[in-house]
C-alpha positions in Angstrom: -13.4 18.4 -31.6 -12.0 21.9 -31.1 -9.6 22.9 -28.4 -11.0 25.3 -25.8 -9.5 28.7 -25.2 -5.7 28.6 -25.0 -4.9 30.7 -21.9 -8.1 32.7 -21.4 -7.8 34.3 -18.0 -11.6 34.4 -17.7 -11.5 30.7 -17.9 -9.6 30.6 -14.6 -11.6 33.4 -13.0 -14.9 31.6 -13.6 -13.6 28.4 -11.9 -11.4 30.0 -9.2 -14.2 31.1 -6.9 -13.2 32.8 -3.6 -14.0 29.7 -1.6 -11.8 27.6 -3.8 -8.9 30.0 -3.5 -9.2 30.0 0.3 -9.2 26.2 0.2 -6.1 26.1 -2.1 -4.1 28.6 -0.1 -5.0 26.9 3.2 -3.9 23.5 1.7 -0.6 24.9 0.4 0.1 26.6 3.8 -0.9 23.4 5.6 1.6 21.4 3.4 4.4 23.8 4.3 3.5 23.6 8.0 3.3 19.8 7.9 6.8 19.7 6.3 8.2 21.8 9.0 6.6 19.7 11.7 7.8 16.4 10.1 11.3 17.9 9.7 11.4 18.8 13.4 9.8 15.6 14.5 12.3 13.5 12.5 15.2 15.4 14.2 13.8 14.9 17.7 12.8 11.2 17.3 16.1 10.3 15.6 18.2 11.9 18.3 16.2 9.8 20.9 16.0 6.5 19.0 19.1 6.3 16.8 22.4 6.6 18.6 24.3 7.3 15.4 22.3 10.4 14.7 24.4 12.6 16.9 27.6 11.5 15.1 26.3 12.7 11.7 27.7 15.8 10.1 25.5 18.9 10.0 25.0 18.3 6.2 23.9 14.7 6.8 21.5 15.7 9.6 19.9 18.2 7.2 19.4 15.5 4.6 18.3 13.0 7.2 15.5 15.3 8.4 14.7 16.4 4.9 14.0 12.8 4.0 11.7 12.6 7.0 9.2 15.0 5.6 9.8 13.6 2.1 8.7 10.2 3.4 5.7 11.7 5.2 4.5 13.5 2.0 5.0 10.4 -0.1 2.9 8.2 2.3 0.2 10.9 2.5 -0.1 11.7 -1.2 0.2 8.1 -2.5 -2.5 6.9 -0.1 -4.8 9.8 -1.0 -4.3 9.3 -4.7 -5.0 5.6 -4.4 -8.3 6.4 -2.5 -9.4 9.0 -5.0 -8.5 7.0 -8.1 -9.5 3.5 -7.1 -11.8 3.5 -4.0 -13.9 6.6 -4.5 -16.4 7.4 -7.3 -14.9 10.7 -8.2 -13.2 9.4 -11.4 -15.5 6.4 -11.9 -16.6 6.8 -15.6 -20.2 5.8 -14.8 -20.6 7.8 -11.6 -21.2 11.3 -13.1 -22.3 12.9 -16.3 -19.2 15.0 -16.5 -16.3 13.7 -18.6 -13.5 12.4 -16.4 -11.0 15.0 -17.5 -13.1 17.8 -15.9 -13.7 16.1 -12.5 -12.4 17.2 -9.2 -13.4 17.3 -5.5 -12.6 19.2 -2.3 -10.4 16.3 -1.3 -8.4 16.3 -4.6 -8.0 20.0 -4.4 -6.7 19.6 -0.8 -4.3 16.9 -1.8 -2.9 18.9 -4.7 -2.6 22.0 -2.5 -0.6 20.1 0.2 1.7 18.7 -2.5 2.4 22.2 -3.8 3.3 23.1 -0.2 5.7 20.1 0.0 7.3 20.8 -3.3 7.8 24.5 -2.5 9.4 23.6 0.9 11.6 20.9 -0.6 12.7 23.0 -3.5 13.6 25.9 -1.2 15.8 23.5 0.8 17.4 22.1 -2.3 18.3 25.5 -3.6 19.5 26.7 -0.2 21.8 23.7 0.2 22.5 23.2 -3.5 23.7 20.7 -4.6 23.9 18.7 -1.4 20.2 17.7 -1.5 20.0 17.1 -5.2 21.2 18.3 -8.6 19.5 20.1 -11.4 17.3 17.2 -12.2 15.6 17.6 -8.8 15.1 21.3 -9.4 13.6 20.5 -12.8 11.4 17.8 -11.3 10.1 20.0 -8.5 9.7 23.1 -10.8 7.5 21.3 -13.4 5.6 19.6 -10.6 4.7 22.9 -9.0 3.7 24.5 -12.3 1.6 21.6 -13.5 -0.3 21.1 -10.2 -0.9 24.9 -10.0 -2.5 24.8 -13.5 -4.5 21.8 -12.5 -5.9 23.6 -9.5 -6.7 26.8 -11.3 -8.5 25.1 -14.1 -10.1 22.2 -12.3 -9.0 19.9 -15.1 -6.9 16.7 -15.4 -6.9 16.0 -11.7 -7.0 12.3 -12.6 -3.6 12.5 -14.4 -2.0 14.6 -11.7 -3.1 12.1 -9.1 -1.7 9.2 -11.2 1.7 11.0 -11.3 1.5 11.8 -7.5 0.9 8.1 -6.8 4.4 7.4 -8.1 5.6 9.1 -4.9 4.9 5.7 -3.3 8.4 4.7 -4.2 10.0 7.5 -2.2 10.0 5.7 1.2 12.1 2.9 -0.3 14.6 5.5 -1.7 14.8 7.2 1.6 15.2 4.0 3.6 18.1 3.0 1.2 19.8 6.3 2.1 19.2 5.9 5.8 20.7 2.4 5.8 23.7 3.5 3.8 24.4 6.4 6.3 23.8 4.1 9.3 26.5 1.7 8.0 24.0 -1.1 7.2 24.7 -1.3 3.5 25.6 -5.0 3.8 22.5 -5.9 5.8 19.6 -8.1 4.5 17.2 -5.2 5.0 19.3 -3.1 2.6 19.2 -5.9 0.0 15.5 -6.5 0.3 14.7 -2.8 0.3 16.7 -2.5 -2.9 14.7 -5.3 -4.5 11.4 -3.7 -3.4 12.6 -0.4 -4.7 13.4 -1.9 -8.1 10.0 -3.6 -8.5 8.1 -0.7 -6.9 9.8 1.8 -9.3 9.0 -0.5 -12.3 5.3 -0.6 -11.4 4.7 2.9 -10.0 7.0 4.9 -12.3 7.4 2.9 -15.5 4.2 0.8 -16.0 2.0 3.5 -14.5 3.3 6.2 -16.8 2.8 3.8 -19.8 -0.8 3.4 -18.6 -1.1 7.2 -18.2 -0.1 7.7 -21.8 -2.4 4.9 -23.0 -5.3 6.5 -21.0 -4.6 9.9 -22.7 -4.4 8.3 -26.1 -7.7 6.4 -25.8 -9.5 9.5 -24.6 -7.9 12.1 -26.8 -11.2 13.7 -27.7 -12.0 14.3 -24.1 -8.4 15.5 -23.4 -8.8 18.1 -26.1 -11.4 19.7 -23.8 -8.5 21.0 -21.7 -7.4 24.6 -22.5 -4.6 24.6 -25.1 -1.7 25.5 -22.8 -2.9 22.9 -20.3 -3.1 20.3 -23.1 0.5 20.8 -24.2 1.6 20.8 -20.5 -0.3 17.5 -20.0 1.7 16.0 -22.9 5.1 17.5 -22.1 5.3 17.2 -18.3 4.6 13.5 -18.0 7.0 12.9 -20.9 9.8 14.8 -19.1 9.1 13.0 -15.8 9.0 9.7 -17.7 12.5 10.3 -19.0 13.7 11.2 -15.5 12.1 8.1 -14.1 13.8 5.9 -16.7 17.2 7.6 -15.9 16.7 7.0 -12.2 15.4 3.4 -12.9 18.7 2.6 -14.7 20.7 3.8 -11.7 18.5 1.8 -9.3 18.8 -1.3 -11.4 22.6 -0.9 -11.6 22.8 -0.4 -7.9 20.7 -3.5 -7.2 22.8 -5.7 -9.5 26.0 -4.4 -7.8 24.6 -5.0 -4.3 23.3 -8.5 -5.2 26.6 -9.4 -6.8 28.6 -8.2 -3.8 26.3 -10.2 -1.4 26.7 -13.3 -3.5 30.5 -13.1 -3.5 30.6 -12.4 0.3 28.9 -15.8 1.1 
């Protein structure tokens, strides 16, 4: 089976109808607005419900609030991805005549647009406060996420794989809770220990095993995958590979931290 046109602009023009462009831009803008609202809400609620919030430094408050909209995005996008991939018929092999690689829906377009809005907002904050909110690996992660999701929207292809990757954001609330407990001085609490264990297994499933399944899915449907325009095909192969390496690197750090925490808790008994 031959590859389709490599980066033929008419390919995008034919798919990106005015109504779709309006939907994409509205979704991206909505994602940015939701991040701003979640950031502000986190600050207000934390000042009312958590006495230690007022004692945080300005840098810690920025990261505290930033993790608020990070958690919101993670819950939203992982829930929407789960619905689209598992509960809906959008990517059910037997539900449509179209090959799975070319399927999309208004909801999947909206979810991807909101995610672009989130990644743009978070990347702007990371660069503005660099390196307080994350190093170069976070810049790389967000940059390739924005690029790959944008290509996905413009072409209408590989939504299924982008949603698989976005489902891995389900581990983010555990990462953020770990940081919150650390800053709150609750590093020795049972909640911190159990959250670390949940993070370890959640990461193993959502960011290691899921990526293994993604590559397996691509390999078993390679003829269909070759229907993607050539630049998109290479992006589909390279981007998950880079993210997989980052996930393995972070998993090693999570595993090391969990072992250290469990060892410390065992010795303190």
